[in-house]
N, C-alpha and C positions, 0 to 999 in steps of 0.2 A: 648153520647157514639158513637163511630165509629164502624161499623161492620167489615169493611175490609180496611186495610192500606197497600199500596205498598211502599216498602223502596228501594230507589236507592241511592247508595253511590259511590263515587270515579268515576264519569263519565269521568273526566279528558279531557273534550273537544273532545270526540270521537262521532261525530254525528251519523254515521251508527249504532253503538252499541246502542245508546240511541233510535234511531228510531225503531230498532228491538224490544226493550223492550216495548216501547210505543204501538207497534202494538199487543201486547199480549192481548187476550180477557179478561183474569182475571184482568189485570191492568186497562183495560177500565172500569170495573165495580167497581173498588175500590173507596171508599169514598174520600180518600186523597192519594196523592203521596208525601211522605216525602223524601227530599234530605238531606242526612247526610254528606254533605260537599265534598270538592275537586271537584267542578263542572267544573272549567274553565281551569285549567293548562294542556293544551294539544294542539293538532293541529287545532281544530276548536272552539275556545272558544266563539267567538261572535255568531256563528250559534247555538251553544248549548244553550246559554243564551236566544237568541231570541225565539227558539222553546219552551223552558220551560216557558218563560214569556207568550207566547201565550195561555197556558193552563189555565191561570187565577187562581182563588182561590182554585182549586183542589190541587195545588202544595204548599207544606209547605217547606220553605227553611231554611237550617242551614249552617253556614259558616264552612269551613274546614281550616286547616293551609295553604294549597296551595292558597285558595281564599284570605285569609288574606295577604299572602306574595305578591301576584300580586297587590293587592290594595296598600300595603305599598311601593312597588317598583315604581308604577306609581305616587304616591304622594310624592316621595322623602324622604320617611322614612327609606329606606334601599337601599344600592347600589348594592347588589347581591342577587341571589336566588340560592340555591344549585342545584335544578333541571335544567338541561341545557335548556329545552324547555320553562321554565317558563318566563324568561325575554322577549323572543319573544312573548309568549302568552299575556303577560301584555300589550304589545304595540298594540295588535289587538283590545283592548277593547275601546268602546266609553265612553263618560262621563256618559251616563245613565247606562251603565253596571257597572261602578265604583260606582255610587250612590247606585245601587242595592246591590252590594257586601258589601258596607259600612253599609247597613241597616240590614244585616242578624244577627240573634242571634247565640250564640255559642251552645245553647241547648234549648230544650223546651219539654213539656210533653203533651200527649194526652191520653184520656181514650179509650181503645180498647176492644171490646167484647172478653171475655175469658182471657184477659191478664191484665185487670185493668189499673192502671195508668202507662204509659210507658214513660220513659225518653229517648229522642233521642239526640244524640250528635255525634261529629265527631270521636274523639279518646277516650277520657274518659270524664266523667261528669265535671271534673275540669280543663282539659287542652286539647287544640286542636292538640297536637302532641305527647302526652304521649303514650307509647306502652303497650298494654296488648294483650296477645295471648291466643289461646285455651289451651295451657299448662302452662300458668302463674300460679305461686304458689298462694295458697289461701290467704296468708297474703298480697300479692301484690293487689289482688282484694279488700281486706279489706281496704287498703290504698286509692284506687281510689274511693271507695264507701263512704268514710268518709264524713259526713255532709248531705247525701241524706235523704230526708224525708222517714219515715218508710213505708209510703203507696206506694212508688215506688218499685214494685216487679219485673219489667222488665226493662232492659237497652239495648238500641240498639245503636251500634257504628259502625264505619267504619275504615278508615285510613290504615289498614294493608293489604287490598286487598285479604284476604282469608276468605271464609265463614265458620262460625261455630255457633253452639248453645251449650251452656253449663250452668250448675248451678254453682253459686259461692255465698256462704253465703246465700243460700235460694233465691237468685235473679236469674232470667233467663237472660242470656246475649246472645245477638244475633248480629252477624256480617254478613251482607248480601253478603259480598265480593264486588268486583269492577265491575261496568258496562263496563268501558273503558280500564282498565289496569289490567287484572286479573293475579294473580300469581297461578301457579300450573296446571291449565287447561284452555283451550280457551273457549270462550263464554262470554256473558254478564250476570253477576251474580247479583241477586237481591232477595228480600224476600217479602213474602205476610203474613201479620199478621191478625189474627182474624178468628175464635176463637182460633186457634192454630198457629203454626209457620211453614211455608213452605219455604225452601231455593230453589230458582229457578235458572235455567240456560237457557238463550235464545240463541240458536245457529243461526248464520247467515253466509252469504257467506263471508268468510274472504278475499278471493282474490278480490271480488268486492269491499269490504270495503277498502282494501289497495289501490286499483286503485282510488277509490273516494277520499281518503285522499291525494294521490299523485297529483291528479288533482286539488283539491280545496284548499289545504293548501300550503302556501308559506314558511313554515318552511324549512330551508335549508337541514336538514337531515331527511326529512319526510319518505323516502323509508325505511331506516334502522329502524326508530322509529316505523313505522307501522308493519314491519315484526316482530320486537322483542315483542311489546306489544300485538298486535292482536292475535299472535300465542302463547302467554303466554310462551315465551322462558325461563323465570325465573320460576324454579320449586318451589313448596311449601317448599321443604327441604331447598333450597337455601335461600328463603325468611325468613323462620323461623330461620335459622342459622344467617342471617344478623340482623334480628330484635331482636333475643333473648337477647343479652347483654343489650339492651335498656329497657328491662322490669325489670332490676335489679337482674336477677337471678345470682346465684353464680356458676361460672365455675371453681372454684378451685378443684384440685384433691381430 
């Protein structure tokens, strides 16, 4: 059983945001750091993978849809990726990075003090790009939980870049938010588990981070990208409005 687990999701290749979180004292004392996917698709994909790899066995890796898409693109299994930065990011990865991404599971479970058996995944337990939100209806949660072992009472997911904690069919659902591409408010968002749940926000110098990205990343639109995502220009209302139809909710009058 693990006493404390830090959860980092949706880093999206933003090195200064990741470095800020890794410098947090509470993260330094966590037994494990679980990455719930979308690690690479962003302006510094190789640097982020190298830093995380250097942390050794403390890091537990899970693949996200963006990681899968980069791998598929580089290996000729797809011709395009919807995210404009993703094809560029894919080309920055070395062969050992691709092998790492290819080895990652879609989900895994760990036993955490106070929370029992916890399932970690990217989007939902059954799909790496399915959408569930803090206000998704209960029958939607019932669908995505179908087939889970009864002893899994906590599910940790990412994908939608907005932190929340809620109960659904007696299971605790946790989304830590996004380290590198937050929606709603700026800062690097993550979670600390055991024995309870703490949603954390690490604040860092956004101007210095944007300067670092502009200096170190060769992505052609890096200045605009950094301004939009580091400052969380997309509000939570806009994000929920955009994601809402994808969780199957009924918008009819």
